[in-house]
Each structure stands twice: as structure tokens, then as C-alpha cells.
C-alpha positions, 0 to 999 in steps of 0.5 A, spaced: 775 571 630 770 568 625 764 573 629 769 579 627 770 577 620 762 576 619 761 583 622 766 586 617 763 582 611 756 585 613 759 592 614 763 591 608 757 590 604 753 596 607 759 600 605 759 597 598 752 599 597 753 606 599 759 606 594 754 604 589 749 609 591 754 614 591 757 613 584 750 612 581 748 619 584 755 622 581 752 620 574 747 625 575 751 630 579 759 629 577 761 636 580 758 634 587 765 634 591 761 631 597 759 625 593 766 624 590 769 625 597 764 620 600 766 615 595 773 615 596 772 615 603 768 608 602 774 605 598 779 607 603 775 604 608 774 598 605 781 597 603 784 598 610 779 594 613 779 588 608 787 588 609 786 588 617 781 582 617 786 578 612 782 580 605 788 581 602 786 580 594 780 585 596 785 590 599 790 590 593 784 591 588 781 596 592 787 600 593 788 600 585 781 603 584 782 608 590 788 610 587 785 611 580 779 615 583 784 619 587 785 623 581 778 625 581 778 627 588 784 631 587 780 635 581 785 632 576 780 628 571 773 629 571 768 624 573 766 622 566 760 616 565 765 611 563 770 612 569 764 612 573 761 605 570 768 602 570 768 604 578 761 601 578 764 594 575 770 594 579 765 595 585 762 588 583 768 585 583 770 587 590 763 584 592 766 578 589 772 578 592 769 579 599 764 573 598 769 568 595 776 571 597 779 564 595 776 564 588 780 565 582 779 572 580 785 574 578 784 575 570 777 578 571 780 583 576 786 585 571 781 586 566 777 591 570 783 595 572 785 595 565 778 598 563 779 603 569 786 605 567 783 606 560 777 610 562 782 615 567 786 616 561 780 618 556 778 622 562 785 625 562 785 626 555 778 630 555 781 635 560 781 636 567 775 640 570 775 647 570 780 649 575 777 654 581 781 661 581 787 661 586 785 663 593 787 669 596 790 668 603 784 667 608 784 666 615 780 661 618 778 659 625 778 651 625 775 648 631 775 640 632 774 635 637 775 627 636 770 622 639 773 619 646 775 613 643 779 616 637 785 613 640 783 606 640 780 607 633 787 609 631 786 616 629 792 621 631 790 628 632 797 631 632 797 628 625 791 632 623 794 638 626 801 637 622 797 637 616 793 643 618 800 647 619 802 644 612 797 649 609 799 655 612 801 659 618 797 656 624 796 658 631 794 652 635 790 653 642 788 647 646 781 646 649 782 642 656 775 644 658 772 637 658 778 634 662 775 630 668 778 630 675 783 625 675 779 619 679 774 619 673 779 620 667 779 614 662 786 613 660 785 611 653 779 616 652 781 623 648 778 629 652 781 635 648 779 639 643 783 644 638 782 651 635 787 653 630 787 660 627 790 658 620 792 663 614 792 660 608 791 661 600 788 654 600 780 654 599 776 651 605 776 644 601 783 643 602 782 644 610 776 639 609 780 634 606 785 634 612 779 631 616 776 627 610 777 620 614 774 622 621 769 627 619 763 622 620 765 621 627 767 628 629 765 635 631 768 640 626 767 648 625 770 652 620 769 659 619 773 665 615 775 670 620 778 677 620 785 676 621 787 683 624 782 682 629 784 675 631 791 677 631 790 683 636 785 678 640 790 673 641 796 677 643 792 680 648 788 673 650 793 668 648 789 662 652 782 665 651 780 662 644 772 663 645 773 670 646 776 671 639 769 668 636 765 673 640 769 679 637 771 677 630 767 679 624 761 676 622 762 669 618 763 669 611 761 662 610 755 662 606 749 658 609 750 653 603 757 651 604 756 650 611 750 645 610 755 641 606 759 639 613 756 633 616 756 637 623 753 644 622 758 649 623 754 653 628 752 647 632 755 647 639 760 641 639 758 638 646 751 638 644 752 635 637 756 630 640 751 628 645 746 627 640 750 623 636 751 618 642 744 618 643 742 616 636 748 610 636 744 607 643 738 607 639 740 602 634 742 595 635 744 590 629 740 584 630 742 578 625 735 577 621 735 569 623 734 571 630 728 575 628 725 569 624 727 565 631 723 570 635 717 570 630 717 563 631 716 563 638 711 569 638 707 564 633 707 559 638 705 563 644 699 566 640 697 558 639 698 557 646 694 563 648 688 561 643 688 554 647 688 557 653 682 562 651 678 556 649 679 552 655 677 558 660 671 560 655 669 552 656 669 553 664 666 557 669 673 559 673 673 567 673 680 567 675 682 563 669 678 567 665 681 573 667 688 570 667 687 568 660 684 575 657 691 578 660 695 573 657 691 575 650 692 582 651 700 581 652 701 576 647 697 581 642 701 587 644 708 582 643 705 580 636 704 587 634 711 589 637 714 583 633 711 585 627 714 592 627 721 589 628 720 585 621 718 591 617 723 595 613 721 600 608 721 599 601 726 604 599 731 598 601 728 594 595 727 600 590 734 602 591 737 596 588 734 597 581 738 604 580 744 600 578 740 595 574 737 601 570 744 604 569 746 597 566 740 596 562 741 603 559 748 601 557 746 595 554 740 597 550 743 603 548 736 607 550 736 613 555 732 611 561 730 615 567 728 611 573 723 615 578 721 612 585 715 614 589 712 611 596 719 609 599 717 610 606 712 604 605 714 598 610 713 591 608 715 585 612 722 583 610 721 576 608 716 579 603 722 584 601 727 579 599 722 575 595 720 581 591 727 582 588 727 577 583 720 579 580 721 586 580 728 585 576 724 581 571 719 587 570 724 592 570 728 588 564 721 587 560 719 594 561 726 597 558 727 591 553 720 591 550 716 597 553 721 603 552 722 605 544 729 607 542 730 615 542 729 616 535 723 612 535 720 616 541 722 623 538 718 621 532 712 619 536 712 626 540 715 623 546 721 625 550 727 622 548 728 619 555 724 613 557 721 613 564 720 607 568 717 609 575 716 605 581 711 606 586 709 603 593 703 605 597 699 601 603 692 599 601 688 596 607 692 589 609 696 590 602 702 593 599 701 595 592 707 596 588 706 599 581 711 598 575 709 603 570 713 605 563 711 610 558 713 606 552 709 603 546 705 598 550 703 591 550 702 589 542 695 585 544 695 582 536 702 579 537 700 576 544 694 573 541 698 570 535 703 567 540 697 564 544 694 561 538 700 558 536 702 555 542 695 552 543 693 556 549 687 559 546 683 557 540 684 561 533 679 567 533 676 565 540 673 571 544 677 573 550 677 578 555 682 584 555 684 582 562 685 575 560 689 576 554 694 581 558 694 575 563 697 571 557 704 574 558 705 571 564 704 564 561 710 560 561 714 560 554 710 565 551 714 571 549 712 577 544 720 578 543 722 577 536 729 574 538 732 572 544 737 577 547 741 577 553 735 581 557 729 577 554 725 573 549 725 566 552 718 567 556 721 565 563 721 572 566 714 573 567 712 566 569 717 567 575 713 573 576 707 570 577 709 564 581 713 568 586 707 573 587 702 567 587 707 564 592 706 570 596 699 570 596 699 576 592 695 578 585 697 582 579 693 587 575 696 589 568 694 595 564 696 597 557 695 603 552 698 603 545 703 608 545 702 610 552 705 605 556 704 599 561 702 599 568 703 592 572 701 592 579 703 587 585 698 586 591 702 583 596 700 582 603 704 586 609 706 580 612 707 572 611 707 570 619 701 572 623 694 575 620 688 576 623 683 571 620 676 569 619 674 562 622 669 559 618 666 552 618 664 548 612 661 541 613 665 538 618 672 542 617 674 549 619 677 554 614 681 561 615 679 567 611 684 573 611 680 578 614 683 583 610 680 580 604 673 580 607 668 585 605 662 583 609 657 577 611 650 575 609 645 570 611 643 565 605 637 562 607 635 555 605 629 558 600 634 563 597 639 557 596 634 553 593 632 559 588 639 561 586 640 554 584 643 554 577 645 561 577 650 562 583 649 569 583 647 574 589 644 581 588 648 585 592 646 593 592 644 593 585 650 589 583 650 581 581 656 578 585 658 570 583 658 566 589 662 559 590 658 553 594 665 551 598 661 545 601 660 542 594 667 545 592 670 541 598 665 535 597 663 535 604 657 530 603 653 534 609 647 537 608 647 544 608 645 548 614 638 551 615 641 558 615 648 558 611 652 565 610 655 568 604 662 571 606 664 576 600 671 577 599 675 581 594 682 582 591 682 589 588 676 590 584 674 583 583 669 580 588 666 574 590 661 570 595 663 564 599 658 560 601 659 557 608 655 553 613 657 557 619 662 563 621 665 562 628 669 568 629 676 572 628 682 568 629 689 570 630 692 566 625 699 563 625 701 561 618 704 555 617 707 552 610 703 546 607 707 540 606 710 538 599 705 533 598 699 539 599 703 545 596 700 544 589 693 545 591 692 552 589 685 553 593 689 553 600 695 558 601 697 555 608 695 552 614 694 554 622 693 550 628 687 552 632 686 552 640 684 545 640 690 543 637 686 541 630 689 544 623 685 549 619 687 550 612 687 557 610 683 559 603 687 562 598 682 568 596 686 570 590 685 563 587 678 563 589 676 570 586 679 568 579 675 561 579 669 565 581 670 570 575 671 564 571 665 561 573 661 568 572 664 568 565 662 561 563 655 563 565 654 569 561 657 566 555 652 560 556 646 566 556 
């Protein structure tokens, strides 16, 4: 039973997400009947399944919301913004009742229901939406088939037929063509279909309402037909409904109306059902922790394969070497397959922020429009989960600090509605997520004043624009004039920086006065296994993420001696700073005769890293640093080599920043 409840909770969370997305869409398209029906179905399903699994408080609260929203579905009240916002707030309460069913939520629920009732009353006072003109009596041919497991799911086709009869004069013909031979028949399966010739003054929407709670799982066709011809054919061939379709006049249903149905009205029901069945078998729900466990096993396999490869290469046994190469190929394919399983589209992340922007607009009194781009870009699920909080802080900052009030924007010649745009795209082994707004931009004078007042920079000291803008990520620094519910304590941007650095990512920021700001987050595609470049410095071996490596150069001893005191190399007419890792790590060993320079980059910035030897590429299973070593910024993790030794993974972002800092100091000294 516990497993069943866990499955219900997972499905209920997904249902709540769909309800929220539907309500947010309804704010833009309040007349969209499909959206209203979808939200109502979601509420009804949540109520029913909640009661089935013992979540009585959730079922009871949802019942009240469903009753209120039913007035919208029936066209008695309009889906006003206040009403939709009240249902959104109620949806949040349903989530709390789902996660903590035994908690004391009564008072909060009563207050939300009072708000909802007030919103419905206001919508009622504002007047119901314009009523559609009365329908003329029309004859419809309604063909439907329920799924084979309809009886087991509690669906009753007789109740549906009775509802159709309530709408007008109905002539029902049963289609028994799918009934198998007795020996192959499953007693609990449904094999019948129905064709109903219905003459009614109700519209098509009333017929669709009959099937509203089973529509997602069935095949349904609704067509307007010629009543007289229909009667003549039925009189002549009462048991041949198919011939009616062939001889009736062309359907009067407009293509747009037909497209509203989940199942195309012209599609062959059997084929559509088969396609749906195929789609279901292609998806399997797997708990995320099992994927993590499988990923750990693949990581161990990669390490074991590396050890086997090292042993086979050290010997002369050709059979062993062949087996090693085969295992290497298989483990590589398994790793690639596993990585694909962990990738999820970034739309699952962006979708969460529509509600945030809606709430921010209400709280700040600003008109805000959120747009997204590149939602199909995929990224490791672990990275997705850790990106949520930083993006929340960045969007809140953009809404509170960046965007102006409507009157200020209009006075500045801008549209009254401020815009926040989220975009994502893949660049090599990274995903770049950009948050852009068209607000006032960052006030550099205020940032500088705050930094000077907190002693972060000396008054009047020269500082690059890049470094000045990076000051906003310093803990405790805020340019807000007052602390509000949204910002002002200088904590949010610090969280952004720490989280992105923890993901081995980097942050670029650009801002133009009066035109807005743009923050770009560069995040590695995965945190589990990467392709690395194994290098030796002194007696130690280190791994560089291969995606960050641009090229490798040789640095002879003579060139090394000539470059002493400069730490720059000339690379195609540009000077690139470099760091001597041997000195940085204080190895105490003399330099090799022919050292190597590995040029690495993050975005537009690059530096050279001087190493003693380049060993080669290495499948790197990333292991977290211990608590004792987690504070070392030069390293982002560790990995196990084929001989069982541990190699540290260099944090390229930190090294690049250190190299750029060294370059700035050198230039100042000159």
C-alpha cells in the first residue's frame, strides 16, 4: 500500500503541475475552453484519487475548489485574473495537503476558500461571459470507443449513453466488430464501440462535456450530418452505421474545431488506439535514485575497465588486450547510454518560473512578461535540480531591481510591460543559460559606493568594469535602498555564485544603462563522468576537463628561462598568461627538459597551464572532495586512476580567474 501511495503522490504532483500550467495559460487566454476543461479535469482527478488513497483533507479542499471552478466551466462566471490567482493559491495549499496530510492546515485552507469565494462573487458581479447564440437543432454522429480496461478503471459506457440521451433524440448502434472469439476473450475487457445519431439543440461543447473525464484515454469522433439522409439510411439499414458515414453530406465541422479534440475526428479509431498503446509501452517511470545508483555502477565499471586496460597494455598477451579493448568499447557505449538517460530538457526547469513571475508581478505591481528560448536543450538532471535556486534569485533580482514601474518605462520610451527572457543553448561541453531583462541596468556608481563602504575596494581605486560588476555577487553587498520581501540583504547573488561554482560553472554579466542586464551561467553538461586530459606535475597526476582544453604547446627549457618574470606566451599574435603548476603546487622537483603548456579557456578568457608531461585522455569518474579538502578552490573533485591512485581534477574556472588576476597585476606593474 505504501508503494501505491507513493505512486499516487508522484502522479498528484504531476497533476498539480499541469493544473498550475493550465491556470497560467488561462491568464493569457481566459476564453480558451480547452484550458478550462483541462484544469477542471485535473481538479476532479485530484479529488477522486485523493479520496481513494485516504487523503481526505486534500479531497475535501479540492472539492470546494472544483465546485467554484465548475461555474467557470459552465460559463456562469468569467475566468478573471483574481479568480485564477485565487485558484493558484488554492493549488499551493493542495500541494501542502499532499506533502503533509496530517499537518494543521485548517485555518489556512478556510482563508483560501474565503478568498476563492470572494473572487467568484466578484467575477459574478462583473457579469458572465457573453452567452453564445442559441443553437439550432442539429444532428450529430458521435462515434466512440473506450479503452479495453475501461471497466477496471470504473468507467461506465451506459452512463455516457444516458447522458447523450439527455441531450436530445438519440439513436444508438453498437459496433461489435472487435469482439474476439470466445476462447480469446478477456471477461474484464471492453470490446464494444458505439455510434450515436443525436439530434439536439445543444452545441458540440455539450456533447464533449459528456466525455470530459474519459476523453484522454478514448477515441471519439463527432460530426454534424444531414438528418434526413441519416434517417433514410437508418431505416433502410438499421444495423449498418458505417454506410451512413459514406452517404452523408460532407462534415460541417470546421478543421479548427476538430483539432480541439485529443483524438482527430477523422482518424481511424483502431489505428489511433494502436498508436496510443505503442506510445505507452515506450515510456517507463523510473525513480531518480535508481538512476543515480545505476550511474554509480557505471562509474565503477569505467574505473575497473581503466585498470584492465593498464594491465593489458603493460603485458604482451594479445588475447587479454583484445578482451580489454572490447570491454572498453562496451563500457563506453554503456556510459553514453547512461548519460542520455540522465539528460532532461531544460523546459522542466524554465516551466517553474512562470508562476514565480506571475507572483512577482502581483507583489511588485509591475507588468512583467516572461519569454523562454531553447527549452529543448538537455542537461543532466542533477544539474537541473541545483540550478533552480540560483535562477529564482536572478529572476527576483531582475524583477525587483532591474525592471522599472510602468510609468517610468513609458516616460523612458519603453513598453509599459517589462520583459525577462530565459534562454538556453549548448556550447561544446557546456550549457549556457542566460537571464536577460530590459530594465534600467546595473547602477555602477551605486555598486562602487557600496563596495567602498564595505571595504571591498579602496576609495578611488582603479577597477575593471568586469570586476566591478562581479562585486554584486559578494556576500552582503546589495544596491537596494531598503530591505523588502524580495531582496535587499545581499544574500541571493552570493547563493548564485556559490551554487554555480559548486557546479564547476562560471558567470558572465553584462549591463548597459537604460537597456537592461544579461547574466550568463555556463554549466557543464554533467557532473558524473567527463572526458579528461591526464597530466603530470612533479610526481603528481591531475585531470583537466577535456572540453576546456583548446590546444597544447611545447615549452622548452630555454623558452621557460627567457619568460621568467613575464609569465606570458605569444600565441598567434596575442599574449596569453600562464601559470607554472609546478611552482603553484610547490612540488620541489626540477622542471622537465621539454615542458608542455595546456591552453584552457572558460568563455572568452583563457590561460596556459605549464605541466611536466601530458599523459593522455582519461575517462574521468568525478568523485566529491572530502569535507577536509572541499574548501580548496583549485580542485573541483577527484578521480581514481587505473592503478588505483587518486588524481585531483583541476578547477579550470578558478585557474583562469587566477591567471587573469595575475595578468592584471603585471599590467599595473608595467
